[in-house]
C-alpha positions as CSV (number, residue, x, y, z in Angstrom):
1,M,-63.1,-9.4,-24.8
2,D,-59.6,-8.4,-23.6
3,N,-57.4,-6.2,-25.8
4,P,-54.4,-8.0,-27.4
5,L,-51.5,-7.9,-25.1
6,L,-49.6,-5.6,-27.4
7,T,-52.5,-3.1,-27.3
8,Q,-52.6,-3.4,-23.6
9,R,-48.9,-2.6,-23.2
10,E,-49.2,0.4,-25.5
11,I,-52.0,1.8,-23.4
12,E,-50.1,1.1,-20.2
13,A,-47.0,2.9,-21.7
14,R,-49.0,6.0,-22.5
15,I,-50.4,6.1,-19.0
16,L,-47.2,5.3,-17.2
17,E,-45.0,7.7,-19.2
18,P,-46.3,10.9,-17.4
19,V,-46.3,9.0,-14.1
20,L,-42.7,8.1,-14.6
21,E,-41.8,11.7,-15.5
22,V,-43.3,13.0,-12.2
23,L,-41.5,10.2,-10.2
24,T,-38.3,11.0,-12.0
25,E,-38.5,14.7,-11.0
26,R,-39.1,13.7,-7.4
27,L,-36.9,10.7,-7.0
28,G,-34.4,10.7,-9.8
29,R,-34.2,8.5,-12.9
30,E,-32.9,5.3,-11.4
31,E,-35.1,5.3,-8.3
32,A,-38.2,6.1,-10.4
33,R,-37.5,3.3,-12.8
34,A,-36.8,0.9,-10.0
35,L,-40.1,1.8,-8.3
36,L,-42.1,1.4,-11.5
37,G,-40.4,-1.9,-12.3
38,K,-41.1,-3.2,-8.8
39,A,-44.8,-2.3,-9.1
40,L,-45.1,-3.9,-12.6
41,C,-43.3,-7.0,-11.5
42,A,-45.6,-7.4,-8.5
43,Q,-48.6,-7.1,-10.8
44,S,-47.0,-9.7,-13.2
45,R,-46.4,-12.1,-10.3
46,R,-50.1,-11.9,-9.4
47,Q,-51.1,-12.4,-13.1
48,G,-48.8,-15.5,-13.3
49,A,-50.5,-17.0,-10.2
50,K,-53.9,-16.2,-11.5
51,T,-53.1,-17.7,-14.9
52,A,-51.9,-21.0,-13.3
53,Q,-55.1,-21.0,-11.2
54,D,-57.3,-20.4,-14.2
55,L,-55.5,-23.2,-16.2
56,G,-55.6,-25.6,-13.3
57,R,-52.0,-26.5,-13.7
58,N,-48.7,-24.8,-13.5
59,D,-46.2,-27.1,-15.3
60,L,-44.0,-26.3,-18.2
61,E,-46.3,-28.1,-20.7
62,V,-49.3,-25.9,-19.9
63,F,-47.1,-22.8,-19.7
64,K,-46.7,-23.1,-23.5
65,S,-50.3,-22.2,-23.9
66,V,-49.6,-18.8,-22.3
67,M,-47.4,-17.9,-25.3
68,A,-50.5,-17.6,-27.5
69,R,-51.5,-14.5,-25.6
70,W,-48.0,-12.9,-26.1
71,N,-48.1,-13.6,-29.8
72,E,-51.7,-12.3,-30.6
73,G,-51.7,-10.7,-34.0
74,G,-48.3,-12.0,-34.8
75,A,-46.6,-9.7,-32.3
76,L,-43.5,-12.0,-32.2
77,E,-41.4,-13.9,-34.6
78,I,-40.2,-17.0,-32.8
79,A,-37.6,-19.6,-33.7
80,F,-38.1,-22.7,-31.5
81,R,-34.9,-24.4,-30.3
82,R,-36.2,-27.0,-27.9
83,D,-39.8,-28.1,-26.9
84,D,-40.1,-31.1,-24.6
85,P,-41.4,-31.8,-21.1
86,E,-38.0,-30.8,-19.6
87,A,-37.4,-27.5,-21.4
88,L,-38.9,-24.8,-23.7
89,E,-36.3,-22.8,-25.6
90,F,-36.9,-20.3,-28.3
91,D,-35.5,-17.1,-29.7
92,V,-37.7,-14.1,-30.4
93,T,-36.2,-12.6,-33.6
94,R,-38.8,-9.8,-34.1
95,C,-40.8,-8.1,-31.3
96,A,-43.7,-5.8,-32.0
97,F,-43.6,-4.7,-28.3
98,A,-40.1,-3.2,-28.9
99,E,-41.3,-1.7,-32.2
100,A,-44.3,-0.1,-30.4
101,Y,-42.1,1.4,-27.6
102,E,-39.8,2.8,-30.3
103,R,-42.8,4.3,-32.2
104,L,-43.9,5.9,-28.9
105,G,-40.5,7.3,-28.2
106,L,-40.1,5.0,-25.2
107,E,-37.6,2.5,-26.4
108,D,-35.4,3.2,-23.3
109,L,-38.4,2.0,-21.1
110,G,-39.2,-1.2,-22.9
111,T,-37.3,-3.4,-20.6
112,V,-39.0,-1.9,-17.5
113,L,-42.5,-1.9,-19.1
114,S,-42.3,-5.4,-20.6
115,C,-39.1,-7.5,-20.5
116,H,-38.5,-7.6,-16.8
117,R,-42.1,-8.7,-16.3
118,D,-41.4,-12.1,-18.0
119,F,-39.4,-13.3,-14.9
120,A,-42.0,-12.1,-12.4
121,F,-44.9,-13.7,-14.3
122,L,-43.1,-17.0,-14.4
123,E,-42.3,-16.7,-10.6
124,G,-46.0,-16.3,-9.9
125,F,-47.0,-19.0,-12.4
126,N,-44.6,-21.6,-10.9
127,P,-41.6,-20.7,-8.8
128,D,-40.1,-24.1,-9.6
129,L,-39.6,-23.0,-13.2
130,L,-36.6,-21.0,-14.3
131,L,-36.2,-18.5,-17.1
132,E,-32.7,-17.6,-18.4
133,R,-32.4,-14.8,-20.9
134,G,-29.1,-13.0,-21.3
135,T,-30.3,-10.1,-23.5
136,T,-33.2,-8.8,-25.4
137,L,-33.9,-7.0,-28.7
138,M,-34.9,-4.0,-26.6
139,E,-31.4,-3.9,-25.1
140,G,-29.8,-4.2,-28.6
141,G,-29.4,-7.9,-28.7
142,A,-29.7,-9.9,-31.9
143,C,-32.7,-11.8,-30.4
144,C,-34.4,-12.5,-27.1
145,P,-33.2,-16.0,-26.1
146,F,-35.9,-17.5,-23.8
147,R,-34.7,-20.6,-22.0
148,Y,-37.4,-22.1,-19.7
149,R,-36.7,-25.2,-17.6
150,R,-37.4,-26.7,-14.2
151,R,-35.1,-25.6,-11.4
C-alpha cells in the first residue's frame, strides 16, 4: 500500500533538501529552486495524466475523488464554497503539509515542494480545467483558496 501523501511529501523533502543545498552552491538560490520546481512539476504532470488514465475520466466531477488522497489522515481542513458540475471551490484553512515543512525547518520550500505541483497535476489530469489560487497558507495567506473550473 502507498504511504499517505503527507508522509510521501515528508520523505521527499528530507531527500530533496541536501540535493537543493548542492544545487544552490553550484547555481545560486533562485536557479536551484527553479530547477527543482521544474522537475517536480514535470513529475506532477505525469502523475495527473496517469491518474486520469487510471480513473478512466478526466472531468471535474471525477477530479473530486482525487482530493481524498490529499486529505488522507485529515491532512487538510477544508471549507467548501461551491461544488457543482461547472466548478469546485474550497478554502484550505489548515494544512498539515505546511505544518510538516515548518517542523522540518523547510517552510520556505513548501511552495516549491507542494503548492506549485497542484497546477501541474491539474494540467496533466485535464488541460481544459483551470485552477486559480492567489495565495497559500505556506505563503502567509489566511487560507489556500482553490478555485477549479473549466476553461
